[in-house]
C-alpha positions in Angstrom: -51.0 58.3 -50.6 -47.2 58.1 -51.0 -47.0 61.5 -49.0 -49.0 60.2 -46.2 -47.4 57.2 -46.2 -43.8 58.7 -45.9 -45.2 61.5 -43.4 -46.5 58.3 -41.5 -43.2 56.8 -41.9 -41.3 60.1 -40.6 -43.2 60.0 -37.5 -42.9 56.5 -36.5 -39.2 57.1 -37.4 -38.7 59.9 -34.9 -41.1 58.0 -32.4 -38.8 54.9 -32.4 -35.7 57.3 -32.1 -37.3 58.8 -29.1 -38.1 55.6 -27.5 -34.2 54.4 -28.3 -32.9 57.4 -26.7 -35.1 57.3 -23.2 -33.9 53.4 -23.1 -30.4 54.4 -23.6 -30.6 57.2 -21.1 -32.4 54.9 -18.6 -29.7 52.0 -18.7 -27.1 54.5 -18.6 -28.4 56.0 -15.4 -29.9 52.6 -13.8 -26.5 51.5 -12.8 -25.6 54.7 -11.0 -28.7 54.8 -9.1 -28.5 51.1 -8.2 -24.9 51.6 -6.9 -25.9 54.6 -4.8 -29.3 53.9 -3.4 -29.7 50.1 -3.1 -30.7 49.1 0.2 -27.9 46.9 1.0 -28.2 43.6 3.0 -25.5 41.2 4.1 -26.2 37.8 5.8 -22.5 38.2 7.2 -23.4 41.3 9.1 -26.8 40.2 10.3 -25.0 37.1 11.6 -22.3 39.1 13.7 -22.7 38.6 17.2 -24.2 41.7 19.3 -21.0 42.4 20.9 -17.8 43.1 19.2 -14.5 44.0 20.5 -12.2 46.5 18.6 -8.4 45.3 18.7 -6.3 48.3 17.6 -2.6 48.6 17.3 -1.4 46.8 20.2 -0.8 43.0 21.0 -4.1 41.3 21.8 -4.8 37.9 23.2 -8.4 37.2 22.9 -8.5 33.7 23.1 -10.9 34.0 26.2 -13.8 35.5 24.2 -17.0 33.1 23.3 -17.5 33.4 19.6 -21.3 32.7 19.8 -21.7 36.0 21.5 -18.5 38.2 20.9 -16.4 38.8 17.7 -13.6 40.8 17.1 -12.9 44.0 14.6 -9.0 44.3 14.4 -7.0 46.9 12.8 -5.7 45.3 9.5 -4.2 48.3 7.7 -3.8 51.9 7.8 -3.8 53.7 4.6 -1.8 57.2 4.7 -2.4 59.7 1.8 0.1 62.5 1.2 -0.2 64.3 -2.1 -0.3 61.8 -4.9 1.1 59.0 -2.7 -0.9 56.1 -0.9 1.1 54.2 1.9 -0.7 51.2 3.2 1.0 50.0 6.5 -0.2 46.5 7.8 -0.9 45.4 11.4 2.5 45.4 13.2 0.9 43.9 16.8 0.1 40.2 17.3 -3.4 39.1 17.5 -4.7 35.8 19.0 -8.4 34.7 18.7 -10.5 31.5 19.0 -10.6 29.5 16.0 -14.3 30.0 15.2 -14.2 33.7 15.9 -16.3 35.9 13.5 -13.5 38.6 12.4 -13.9 42.0 10.9 -11.0 43.6 9.2 -10.8 47.2 9.7 -8.9 49.5 7.6 -8.0 53.2 8.8 -7.6 56.0 6.2 -5.7 59.1 7.2 -5.6 62.0 4.4 -3.5 65.1 4.8 -5.4 68.1 3.6 -3.1 68.1 0.2 -4.1 64.5 -0.8 -4.8 64.6 -4.5 -8.0 62.4 -4.3 -7.5 61.2 -7.8 -8.7 58.2 -9.5 -5.3 56.0 -9.0 -5.5 56.8 -5.4 -9.5 55.7 -5.2 -8.5 52.5 -6.9 -5.6 51.6 -4.9 -7.3 52.1 -1.7 -10.3 49.9 -2.7 -7.7 47.3 -3.5 -6.1 47.4 -0.1 -9.5 47.4 1.7 -10.7 44.6 -0.7 -7.1 42.6 0.1 -8.1 43.0 4.0 -11.4 41.5 3.3 -9.8 38.5 2.1 -8.0 37.7 5.3 -8.7 34.2 6.8 -12.0 34.0 8.7 -12.6 37.7 8.1 -16.7 38.1 7.4 -16.8 41.9 7.1 -14.6 44.9 6.4 -14.8 48.1 8.2 -13.5 51.3 7.0 -12.6 53.8 9.3 -12.1 57.6 7.8 -13.0 61.0 9.5 -13.6 62.5 6.1 -13.8 65.9 5.9 -16.7 67.8 4.3 -14.1 68.5 1.1 -13.3 64.8 1.3 -17.0 63.3 1.1 -17.0 62.8 -2.6 -13.6 61.0 -2.4 -14.9 58.9 0.2 -18.1 58.0 -1.7 -15.8 57.1 -4.8 -13.4 54.9 -2.7 -16.8 52.7 -1.4 -18.5 52.5 -4.7 -15.0 51.3 -6.1 -14.8 48.9 -3.2 -18.3 47.6 -3.5 -17.6 46.9 -7.3 -14.5 45.0 -6.3 -16.2 42.9 -3.6 -19.8 42.5 -5.1 -23.2 43.1 -4.0 -23.3 40.6 -1.1 -20.2 41.4 0.8 -20.3 43.2 4.0 -19.0 46.7 4.3 -19.3 48.6 7.5 -17.8 52.3 8.2 -17.4 54.1 11.6 -19.1 57.5 11.4 -19.3 60.5 13.3 -22.5 61.1 15.3 -23.2 64.2 13.5 -23.4 62.3 10.1 -26.2 60.0 11.7 -28.3 63.1 12.8 -28.7 66.3 11.0 -25.7 66.2 8.9 -26.6 62.7 7.0 -24.6 62.1 3.8 -24.0 58.7 4.1 -27.4 57.3 3.6 -26.8 56.7 0.1 -23.6 55.0 0.4 -23.3 51.4 -0.8 -22.6 50.3 2.7 -24.3 47.5 5.0 -23.9 49.6 8.2 -22.4 53.0 9.7 -21.2 52.6 13.1 -22.0 55.8 15.2 -18.8 56.7 17.4 -20.2 57.7 20.9 -17.0 58.5 22.2 -14.0 61.1 21.9 -16.9 63.3 19.9 -15.5 66.4 21.1 -17.5 69.6 20.0 -21.4 68.5 19.7 -21.2 66.0 22.6 -23.9 67.6 24.7 -26.2 67.7 22.0 -25.8 64.2 20.9 -26.1 62.8 24.7 -29.1 65.1 25.1 -30.8 63.6 21.7 -30.1 59.6 22.5 -30.7 60.2 26.4 -34.1 61.8 25.6 -35.3 58.5 23.8 -34.6 59.9 20.3 -32.8 57.6 17.7 -30.5 58.5 14.6 -32.2 59.9 11.6 -30.0 57.8 9.2 -31.3 54.3 9.2 -28.3 52.9 8.2 -26.9 54.2 11.8 -29.5 52.2 13.5 -28.1 48.7 13.9 -25.0 49.3 15.8 -23.0 51.6 18.3 -19.5 52.2 18.9 -18.5 53.1 22.6 -15.7 52.9 24.9 -14.9 51.3 28.1 -13.8 54.9 29.9 -17.0 56.9 29.1 -20.3 55.9 30.6 -23.8 56.3 29.2 -26.9 56.2 31.4 -29.1 54.9 28.5 -28.7 54.0 24.6 -31.3 53.6 22.1 -32.6 50.2 21.3 -31.0 46.6 21.4 -28.2 46.6 18.8 -24.8 45.5 18.2 -22.1 47.3 20.3 -18.4 47.8 18.9 -16.4 48.6 21.8 -13.1 50.3 22.0 -10.6 49.9 24.9 -7.4 52.0 25.3 -5.6 49.0 26.9 -5.2 45.4 25.7 -8.4 43.6 26.6 -8.7 40.7 29.3 -11.4 38.6 30.3 -12.0 40.7 33.5 -12.3 43.7 31.6 -14.7 42.5 29.1 -17.0 40.6 31.8 -17.2 44.0 33.8 -18.2 45.8 30.8 -20.8 43.3 29.5 -22.4 43.9 33.1 -22.5 47.8 32.8 -23.7 47.6 29.4 -26.9 45.5 30.9 -27.5 48.9 32.9 -27.8 51.1 30.0 -30.3 48.9 28.5 
């Protein structure tokens, strides 16, 4: 009886030990899975107007816009990476907007090929972006980084760090090469609320993207289906669905330019 009792106790102990091991592994992995694969949603992104003017590095007087249907995504900072260094250059040009305008702070990342891509850089960049997100009247932050294939995991780490800094309800947008939203989708698992496909200055592959979208197809990556990035100097015959448009203009915006573009957009849809 004693031997049987000890045997039973040994089996029970091994069973309990295995259960504990499984639970430890589960809880160790669960945060990583939730960080990388959670379907992020943000009321701030949902509430953004369907028309967004990009205000890049030039003086802009946008007091003519109507905040109920137009918002502004302005370049707040440019982060330059060389070797181990991280240099944050703030916006140097004036920006005037209506009092109740919704603002998106854009942070541009420029990385040389010799960028170290180390942990210190990840933390510094995420901190700089989080600081831009805290500017007055900013409802979302947008990261603009044309990451090369070798920089993708570095970029992913930056966005994961940023999500931890800002919390689960903050609105994070990124600009995206059109190819990232089609056959080269590596962004669907990022902790972001939207990816804005850039449909101008596309370079190689332009004809394929134009043909795909003009044939009535949509982007394969769901995170790319809520918005589009276009330019006033590149015309489209048609665009997929009714979605938010981020619009680039290579000169300072005027009310006349905005109204003319709005009229043209109606023909695309």
